[in-house]
C-alpha positions in Angstrom: -35.3 -10.6 94.0 -32.6 -7.9 93.1 -31.8 -7.0 90.0 -28.5 -8.4 88.3 -25.8 -6.0 88.3 -22.8 -8.2 87.4 -22.6 -6.3 84.0 -22.5 -2.9 85.0 -19.4 -1.5 85.4 -17.8 -1.9 88.5 -15.3 1.4 89.9 -12.2 -0.9 89.7 -13.1 -0.6 85.6 -12.5 3.2 85.5 -8.7 2.2 85.9 -5.7 4.5 84.7 -5.9 3.7 81.5 -9.3 4.3 80.7 -8.5 7.9 82.1 -5.3 8.6 80.5 -7.2 7.9 77.1 -9.5 10.3 77.8 -7.5 13.1 79.0 -5.1 12.3 76.1 -8.1 12.6 73.4 -9.6 15.6 74.9 -5.4 17.3 74.7 -5.2 16.2 71.1 -8.5 17.6 70.1 -7.5 20.9 71.6 -4.1 20.9 69.9 -5.2 20.1 66.4 -8.0 22.5 66.6 -5.4 25.5 68.0 -2.4 24.4 65.7 -4.9 24.4 62.4 -6.6 28.0 63.2 -3.2 29.2 64.2 -2.1 28.2 61.0 -4.7 29.5 59.0 -3.9 33.1 60.8 -0.6 32.6 59.4 1.6 31.7 62.6 3.4 29.7 61.4 6.0 32.2 60.1 6.5 33.5 64.0 10.3 33.2 63.9 12.5 31.3 66.5 10.7 28.4 65.6 8.0 30.0 68.2 4.6 28.1 66.8 4.6 25.1 68.8 5.4 27.4 71.7 2.1 29.4 71.0 0.1 26.2 70.3 0.4 25.3 73.6 -0.2 28.9 74.8 -3.4 29.0 72.9 -4.3 25.2 74.8 -3.3 26.6 78.1 -5.7 30.0 77.9 -8.5 27.4 76.5 -8.6 25.7 79.7 -8.8 28.9 81.9 -4.6 29.4 82.2 -3.5 32.6 82.6 -0.5 33.8 80.4 1.8 37.1 81.6 3.2 39.2 78.5 6.8 40.3 79.4 8.4 43.6 77.6 11.9 44.7 77.0 13.3 47.7 75.3 16.4 48.6 76.9 16.8 51.1 79.7 15.1 54.6 77.8 12.1 52.4 76.6 8.9 51.3 78.1 6.5 48.4 77.6 2.8 47.6 78.8 1.1 44.8 77.5 -1.2 42.3 78.8 -3.8 39.6 77.7 -7.3 37.8 78.6 -9.2 35.7 76.2 -10.1 32.3 75.9 -10.2 30.1 71.9 -13.8 28.9 72.7 -13.2 26.8 69.6 -10.5 24.9 71.6 -12.3 25.5 75.1 -15.3 23.4 73.1 -13.7 20.5 71.6 -11.5 19.6 74.9 -14.7 19.9 77.0 -17.2 17.4 74.7 -14.1 14.9 74.6 -13.4 14.5 78.1 -17.2 14.7 79.7 -17.9 11.9 77.1 -14.5 10.0 78.1 -16.1 10.9 81.6 -19.4 9.1 80.8 -19.1 6.7 78.9 -17.6 4.4 81.5 -21.1 4.8 83.1 -23.7 4.5 80.3 -26.2 2.3 80.9 -26.4 2.9 84.2 -29.2 3.9 86.5 -27.4 5.2 89.8 -24.0 5.4 90.5 -22.2 5.8 94.2 -20.8 9.1 95.1 -17.8 7.2 95.4 -17.7 5.6 91.9 -18.0 9.0 90.7 -15.5 10.5 92.8 -12.7 7.6 92.3 -13.7 8.2 88.9 -13.3 12.2 88.4 -10.2 12.0 90.6 -8.0 9.8 88.4 -8.9 12.1 85.6 -7.9 15.1 87.8 -4.7 13.7 88.4 -3.4 13.1 85.0 -5.2 16.6 83.9 -3.0 18.1 86.9 0.2 16.7 85.5 -1.3 17.9 82.0 -1.5 21.2 83.3 1.9 21.7 84.9 3.4 20.7 81.1 1.7 22.8 79.7 2.3 26.0 81.8 6.0 24.7 82.0 6.1 24.5 78.4 4.3 28.0 77.2 6.6 30.6 77.2 8.5 32.4 74.3 9.9 35.7 73.6 9.6 37.8 70.4 11.6 40.7 68.8 10.0 43.7 67.6 11.0 45.1 64.1 10.5 48.6 64.7 11.5 48.9 61.1 14.0 51.5 59.7 14.6 55.4 60.2 14.9 57.0 63.1 13.2 55.1 65.5 15.3 52.0 64.0 18.5 54.3 64.8 17.6 55.4 68.3 16.7 51.8 69.4 20.3 50.6 67.7 21.8 54.0 69.6 20.5 53.6 73.1 20.0 49.7 72.9 16.6 50.0 73.3 15.5 46.8 70.8 12.1 45.8 72.5 11.1 42.6 73.1 7.8 41.1 73.6 7.3 37.4 74.9 4.7 35.2 77.3 4.7 32.7 80.0 2.2 30.9 81.6 1.5 31.6 85.3 2.2 28.1 86.1 -0.3 28.2 89.4 -2.9 29.9 88.3 -2.7 27.8 85.4 -3.2 24.8 87.5 -5.7 26.3 89.9 -8.2 27.6 87.0 -7.3 24.2 84.4 -8.9 22.2 87.6 -11.7 24.3 88.5 -12.4 23.9 84.2 -12.2 20.4 84.4 -14.6 20.5 87.3 -17.4 22.3 85.5 -16.7 20.1 82.6 -17.7 17.1 84.6 -20.3 18.3 86.7 -21.8 19.8 83.3 -21.7 16.2 82.0 -23.7 14.9 84.9 -26.3 17.5 84.9 -27.2 17.6 81.2 -26.2 14.0 80.0 -29.7 12.6 79.9 -29.0 8.8 80.7 -25.8 10.0 82.9 -26.2 7.7 86.6 -26.7 10.3 89.8 -26.0 8.7 93.4 -29.8 7.7 94.6 -29.5 10.8 97.3 -29.3 12.9 93.9 -31.6 11.4 92.0 -34.4 14.0 92.9 -32.4 16.8 91.6 -32.8 15.0 88.1 -36.4 16.0 87.3 -35.8 19.7 88.1 -32.1 20.7 86.9 -31.2 18.1 84.2 -33.7 18.8 81.9 -33.0 23.0 81.9 -29.1 21.8 82.0 -29.8 19.5 78.5 -31.7 23.1 77.0 -28.7 25.2 77.8 -26.3 22.5 76.7 -28.5 22.1 73.1 -29.3 26.2 72.8 -24.9 26.8 72.9 -23.9 24.0 70.6 -27.5 25.1 68.2 -25.9 28.4 68.3 -22.5 27.2 67.1 -24.1 24.9 64.5 -26.0 28.1 63.2 -22.8 30.4 63.1 -20.7 27.2 61.4 -23.0 27.3 58.7 -22.6 31.0 58.5 -19.0 31.2 58.0 -18.7 28.0 55.7 -21.2 30.6 53.3 -19.7 33.5 54.2 -16.1 31.6 53.3 -17.7 30.3 50.0 -19.2 33.6 48.7 -17.0 36.5 50.2 -13.1 35.1 49.8 -10.7 34.9 52.5 -11.3 31.4 53.4 -7.9 31.2 55.4 -9.1 33.6 57.5 -12.7 32.5 58.2 -11.3 29.0 58.9 -9.4 31.0 61.5 -11.7 32.1 63.0 -14.2 29.1 62.9 -11.2 26.7 64.5 -10.1 29.3 67.6 -12.9 31.1 68.4 -16.3 30.4 66.6 -18.1 29.9 70.0 -16.6 33.6 71.2 -19.0 35.3 68.0 -22.3 32.7 68.4 -22.4 33.1 72.0 -21.9 36.9 72.0 -25.1 37.2 69.5 -27.0 35.0 72.0 -26.6 38.0 73.9 -27.0 40.8 71.5 -29.8 38.6 70.8 -31.3 38.9 74.1 -31.1 42.7 73.8 -27.7 42.7 76.1 -25.2 45.5 75.6 -21.1 45.2 75.4 -18.7 47.9 75.6 -15.3 47.1 73.2 -12.9 49.1 71.2 -10.8 47.7 68.6 -7.6 49.9 67.8 -4.4 48.5 65.5 -3.5 45.1 64.3 -4.6 43.3 67.5 -6.8 39.6 67.1 -8.0 37.8 64.3 -10.5 39.5 61.4 -13.5 39.7 62.5 -17.2 40.6 60.9 -17.0 43.5 59.0 -20.1 45.1 61.2 -18.2 44.5 64.4 -14.8 46.1 63.7 -16.9 48.8 62.2 -18.8 49.3 65.3 -16.0 48.6 67.8 -13.3 50.4 65.7 -13.9 54.0 67.3 -11.5 56.8 69.1 -13.2 55.9 72.1 -15.1 53.1 74.3 -17.9 51.9 71.8 -21.4 50.5 72.3 -22.3 47.2 71.0 -25.6 46.2 70.8 -28.8 45.6 68.5 -29.1 49.1 68.1 -25.3 50.0 67.1 -25.1 46.8 65.0 -28.6 47.8 62.7 -27.6 51.5 62.4 -24.5 50.0 60.0 -26.6 47.0 58.6 -30.1 46.5 59.3 -29.8 42.6 58.3 -28.7 42.4 62.2 -31.9 41.8 63.5 -31.5 38.5 62.6 -30.0 38.3 66.3 -33.5 38.9 67.4 -35.1 36.5 65.4 -32.5 33.5 66.1 -32.5 34.2 69.5 -36.5 33.8 69.8 -36.4 30.8 67.4 -33.7 28.7 69.1 -34.9 29.7 73.0 -38.3 28.8 72.1 -37.1 25.8 70.5 -35.2 24.3 73.7 -38.0 25.6 75.7 -40.2 23.1 74.1 -37.5 20.4 74.5 -37.1 21.0 78.3 -40.9 20.9 78.8 -41.1 17.3 77.0 -38.3 16.0 79.3 -40.3 17.5 82.6 -41.8 14.7 84.7 -45.4 15.4 84.5 -47.1 17.2 86.8 -44.8 20.3 86.5 -46.9 23.4 86.3 -45.8 25.9 83.1 -44.6 28.6 85.8 -42.5 26.0 87.2 -41.2 25.5 84.0 -40.7 29.7 83.1 -38.9 29.7 86.5 -36.1 26.9 85.6 -35.8 27.8 82.1 -35.0 31.5 84.1 -32.7 30.7 86.5 -30.8 28.1 83.8 -31.0 31.1 81.1 -29.6 33.8 83.6 -26.7 31.4 84.7 -25.7 30.2 81.1 -25.8 33.9 80.1 -23.6 34.5 83.3 -21.1 32.1 81.6 -20.9 33.5 78.2 -20.3 37.2 80.0 -17.5 35.8 81.7 -16.2 33.2 79.1 -16.4 36.2 75.9 -14.7 38.7 78.0 -11.4 40.0 75.6 -8.8 42.6 76.6 -5.8 42.7 74.8 -3.2 45.3 74.7 0.5 46.1 73.4 2.4 49.6 73.7 5.8 50.7 73.6 7.0 53.8 74.3 10.3 55.7 73.5 12.5 58.6 75.4 9.1 59.4 76.7 7.3 59.8 73.7 4.3 58.0 73.8 2.9 54.6 72.3 5.2 54.2 68.9 3.2 53.9 65.5 3.8 51.5 62.7 1.5 48.9 64.0 3.5 48.4 67.1 1.0 49.3 69.9 -3.1 48.2 69.8 -5.8 47.6 71.8 -8.3 44.8 71.6 -11.8 44.9 74.1 -14.7 43.3 74.6 -16.7 43.7 78.0 -20.4 43.3 78.8 -22.8 45.4 80.7 -22.7 42.1 83.1 -26.1 42.3 84.9 -28.4 43.4 82.3 -27.3 40.3 80.4 -28.2 38.5 83.2 -31.4 39.8 83.5 -32.4 39.6 80.6 -31.6 36.5 79.9 -34.2 35.4 83.1 -36.9 37.5 81.5 -36.7 35.8 78.6 -36.3 32.5 80.4 -39.7 33.2 82.2 -41.9 34.5 79.3 -40.3 31.2 76.5 -40.7 28.8 79.5 -44.2 29.8 79.7 -45.2 29.8 76.6 -43.1 26.4 75.8 -45.3 24.9 78.9 -48.4 25.9 77.5 -47.1 24.6 73.7 -46.1 21.5 75.1 -48.9 20.7 77.2 -51.8 21.2 73.9 -49.5 19.4 71.5 -49.6 16.5 74.0 -53.3 17.1 74.4 -54.0 16.9 70.9 -51.5 14.0 70.4 -53.0 12.0 73.3 -54.5 8.4 72.5 -58.1 7.0 73.2 -57.9 4.7 76.1 -57.6 0.8 75.6 -61.8 0.4 76.5 -62.3 3.6 74.0 -60.2 2.3 71.3 -61.7 -1.5 71.4 -65.4 -0.2 71.8 -66.2 -0.3 68.1 -64.1 -3.5 67.1 -65.5 -5.5 70.3 -69.3 -4.4 69.2 -71.1 -7.6 68.2 -71.9 -8.2 64.2 -75.1 -7.8 62.7 -77.4 -10.4 64.1 -79.1 -13.2 61.9 -81.7 -11.8 58.9 
């Protein structure tokens, strides 16, 4: 007799209302984190009631949207500006809630048809598309730049060169990258969640893929959890709690996942100049605030602070832990070298994603009458980019080594913990009692 499936939620139950609640819950979490983080950073004092528009722009960038920065300083002046950054705290909150909402109607299922999954995802995509269009149209604002008093102020008044800077979301690119972001979230939710149903034809992929994907999600979330504890301790002991909470609410995964790659030995290049960005850990600010492009890796960090070797320790401990979890979740019969190869591929892809998401490029400059960039905080640059393929290669190497060791450790643990067979365990109790005297 076939199993009863009457209680299983059919595709018809995955209606528009449930999809709307999923999208709204993700957006609400992103807006709350963005608003609180910007408020802690002091953005509530922006002129012309621009705070709400900046919050919307932050959510746009969190889902992969693109902002075009504009500047105008009159006929005798020149401006240049650019911004590429993702506030990954906001991104992570939305991804977790939307992924959970996507999987919730599918819980308690072993198999789901491809048509059912596609229909449920399509409802989410349509509503998400409408939300992206609304966000893109709302994310635009122009600010006047205060050049202070003195000669610069007199020149701008004389030549009509009062500078302004603004931003506007690129709606087509925001829609494109936002939909790709949603597709990635839904795909990761299906691959990483241990109990998520898959179409029958794809069930064979769950053995080699799902344990590795689940392990990488645990690794990323583990780094965020450790970074959160460190940040809270720092806020309680070193002062500046508002600045620290701004970093927590907006960019904690940016720092946590950067630490993941640095602990593996990867190298980043960057520069900090001027007032750009949220306050960062002093060691990063010291290494990056140089006249030229700086090199950021374990060596340069430990030259400033020897305690930065804990990044290597954290890398070994956390990656070893998820390697063991992955090996324990794999089906029996998988060899140690297969564990190693799978973890190597998964970790290389994870590092590639981290490098693409954590890149930062922000700059603004203003010149008047051909006189370079004006000072007084009117120009600056924040740059952070990885040595990409070196980082990916190191991730694969770490995955090979720790994946192999994790598989061996799991096998030995299971061998030591294996119970006797029923016949062996019942032997002593089944033996006849002492005979009659």
